[in-house]
N, C-alpha and C positions, 0 to 999 in steps of 0.2 A: 651448555645449553644451546640447541640448534636455534639458528636464527631465521626469520621469515623476512623475505626482501619486502621492502617497503614499497609495494606497488599493488594497484588495484587487482582482484581477481578479473580475468577476461571475461567480456560481456557474453552470457548465453542468449543468444538471440531469440526473441519472440517468434511464434509462428505466424504466417501470413493471416490476414483479417479472416479469410475463409476459414481457416483452421479454427481460430477463436470461436467463430460462429458455429462450427460443427461441434466443438467440445462443449460449448454453453448449451446448445441444443440437446446434447446428449443427457444433459443434467436434467432434462425435461421428460424424461422417461418414466419417472415415479408417478405417484398418485397425483392426480390433476388438482388444482384448486377447487374449494368449496364453491367458488363463485367467480367471475369475472368482474372487474372493477368498473365503475361508471367512469368513462371518460368524456369531459366536456368538449364535444366538437360543434357547439352552438355558435361559436365566433369566428372571427377571420384567423386566428391565430390556432396553435395547438399547445398546450401548457405541459412543461416537463419540470419535475422538481430536482432541485440541487440541494442536497442535504449533507453538509460539511461543517465540521468544527471551525467556526471564525472567531471563536474565543476560547479560553482554556488551553490547558497543557497542551493540546493535539494541534492547536491552530497554526504553530510553527510548520506543520506537515501538510495541513488540510487546505490552508488557504491556496496554495500553489495548484492542488487539484482543482479547486472552483475556478482558478484562472484557466487552466487548460480546459475544462469543460464549456466556459465561455467562449473560449477561441473557436472550438468546434462548431457551437451554436451559430456563432456570428459568420463563419464562413459558410455553413449550410444555408442560412438565411440569404446570404449575398449570391447563392448560387441557384435561389429560387425556392428555397424551404422544402419541406416534405410532404408530399401529395398536394402540392400548391399552396400550402400554408406556411407562414413563417412561425418558427418555434419561439414561444414565450417562456423564458426560465422563470421559474418561481423559487428563490433561494431562502433557506431556513437553516438556522445556526444549531448544530447539534450539542454545542458548548461543551464537548470533550466529556459528554455524560451520557450513558446508555440509556436511561429513562427518558432523557430528554430527546434523543434519537428516536426511540419509540413514538413518544408523543408527536414530534414533529412530522415524522412519517405518516401517521394516521391522519394529521391535518392535511397534509398533501393529495393524500389519496381521496379522503372523504369530502373535505371542503373545497379544496382547489381543484379536484378531479383531474389529476396530472395523468398523461398517456404513460410515464414512465418516471423512474426516481435515478438519479444519478449520485452515489456517495457512500458515506462511511469509510472508515479506515481501521480502527481497531476491531479484532473479532468480538470483542465484548458489544460494541455499537452494532455489528452486524447481527449477533445472535439476538440482541434486543429486540431489532426491528423485523427479523425472519417471519415471527408468528403474525405480524401486523400484514405483511405483504401475502403470505400464505392464506389468511383469512379474507382477505379484501380480493384476492385474485389479481394482484397488482405486480409489476416488475420492478427489481431492483438490480441497477449495473453496478457490481463492487469491483474497484480498479486496483485493489492492494493484494499483496502476496498475504497467503493465509495457510492455516495449518492442516487443510484439507478435512478428511473425516467428515464431511457434510455435504448434503446433496439436495437442492430444493428445486421443484420446477418454476419458482418465482424469482430466482437469483441467478444472474449471469455474473460468473467469476472470471474476470478478465485479467487478474493478477496470477502469479506463480503459486504452485503449492511447495511442499517442503522438498520434494525430490526434484524439483526445478530450480531451487535456490540454495537451500541448506546442505543437501546432500554434495552438490558440486563444491560449495565452499569447504565442507570438510575434506573433500577428495584433494583441493588445492593445499589445505594446509598440511595433511598427511605427506602429500608429495614434497612439501617443504621442510620435512623432517620435524614436525611438531607431535611430540609425544605425550603432552599433557596439556589439558584445557581446564580454564576456570569459567564457569558460566555465570553471567549476569543477565537478569531481564526484568521486565515490568511484570507486576503480580496480577495477570490475567491469563486467559485461555491460550492466546498463540504462543507467548513466551513458555509456557509450562509444557503445552505440547510439543512445541519445537524441542525444547531440552529433553524431553522422553526420548524423542528422535534421535537426538545426538548421543545420549546415553547408550542406546542400543547400537549404533554405529561405532561409538568408543569401546564397548565390549567386543564386537566382532573384529575390530582393528588393533586392539591391544593400547588403546589411548587412555591415559589416566584422567580421570575427572578429578581436579584437585579441589574443587569447591564449587559451590552452587548457590546463589543469593538472588533474592527478589526485593523489589522495592515497590511500593504503591505507584499506580500509574500517576505522575505529576509530582513525584518525589523530588526535592532537592537536597536531601541529606545522604550524601554518599561517603562520608570521611571514614566511617566504620568498613564499608564494603572495599574501598580502596585500599585500606590497610590490611585487609584479609587477602586481597589480590595480591599485594606486594609480598605479604609473608608467605603465600602459598608456593612460591618458586615455580608457577606453571610457566610453559612454554608461549602460551597465548591465551587471550581472552575472547570466548565468544559471546557477543553482546547481542540481545535481543530486548533491550530498552527502547520505549518509543516516546515521541514528543520532546518536550524541553527538558525532560530528565536528562538527556544525553548532554546538555550543556554542563549541568552540576557534576555528572559522573566524570567527564573528561577533565574538567578543572581539577577535581579531587585526585584523578589518576595522575594528573602532572605535579599536584602538590605534594605527593608521597614520593615523587622522584621517579616514577616510572616513564619508560620512553617506548617508541614504537620499535627501535632495534633491539631492546632487552625483552619486552614483553608486548608483542603487536595485539591490536583489538580488532577483530572482525565482527562488523556491524552488518546488520541486514535490515535496518530499518532508518538508516541515515542515507538520505540521497542528497544530490546537488544543493538544492535550495536550503537544507538544514546546515549545510557547511558555513553558510554565511552567519548563520545564528551562533553557532557554536565557536567559530573562528578557525580560518584555514591553517593559520600557524599551530594551533592546538592538535588538528588532526593529520599534521604533515606525516607522511609514512604510516598512516593506518589503512586499514584494509576495508573494502564494502563488497558485497555481492548482491549483484542484481541481474535482471534478464535484459536490462536496457540501461545505456549511458548515452548521455548527449553527444558523445563521440562515436556512437555506433555510426558505421558507414551505410550508405544507400541514398537515392535521391530522395525517396519518400521522408526520411529523416531529416534531410537537409532542408527541404520545404518546411517540415513540422518547426524546426529549430528556428528557420528564418522568419516564419510568421508568427511565432511566438514572441521573439525578441523585437519584432517591428512593432507588436501589439503593445508589449510590457516593458520594454526596454532591452539594451544590448548586455545589462550586466545580469539579465535574469536567465539562469540556467534551466533546462528541462530536465525531468527524472523519468524513472520506471512508473511510479503511480501516476504522474500527470501524462505520460504517453499512453498507458492503459486507460485512462478516463477519457483523454482524447480521442482515442480509437473507439471507446465505447459508443459515444454518440453518434459516430459514423456507423457503427454496428446496428445500433437501434433504427436510425435513419433507413438503412437498406432493408432491415426486415420489414419496416413498414411498407417502403415502396413495393416490396415483393409481394406482401400480403395483401396491398391496396385498403389497408384498414389501421386505424390507431387502436383498436380494441387489443388488450393484451391475449 
């Protein structure tokens, strides 16, 4: 069986902020929103919404994004704010539930009259809020990798699409001699769409798909899947599980005797912060694929990491979704300054 070296996929660097802005603006060439949202500009501050899962299965991932958003807001406020106003964050808990995300986004837009909303993680939550933003003419800045195949004039996608994350990860595995894969994912749109893309890639390059299994988002029962993975004899596992399901999956993976050297797992939704929840010993030698890592070289990243750790503690790592969220606040602020208006 070919062995994959136990190291991370080299980081695929994100484009410059201006490139993100151009790409995001490109998504606004479609049909315009029915109306523009009412933004409350009556006070001394300008309100923005933070919509993240602070409870439930996705909290392990999304609390860190909220922290990065708050850091950006605090920095911008310290520098004088936006159009002379301080940013007032209004935080809502999506509770790891798409319906709750939709309800809370409606509240932020209609009751709080925020200028923009930053948040969501899963594609299920993003798709649940999409019609809310389009119907109200408001803006969502979405910081996480996603499956593509969607374009909205009301959403700025600052995370990677599959050709920027999953395809390079597959290229890496193929170069390392992997000839068979077992696919494991959470049962919602992103993992299923990603795995269809993986299957198409596998067919093109002669990689065997030894098995494919899904678990409900938030599931902690992985004994059966772990046994099937072991029995498959696959060279590697491609993991699109999200949230704290990863904790249970890797524990069962170890329980059946699998190791990173024997059958490595490449994950696309485990970032640095989740490692603490899963356990560094459990993940030793495993693989991840992201567009950003804390070790990414450059002065801008050094400043970001230093500021984040000064604010939240030297033991707190930064991650791809956190960087994309942090950048998105600065992107919104630059857009507002350029337009001279808070209206979407």
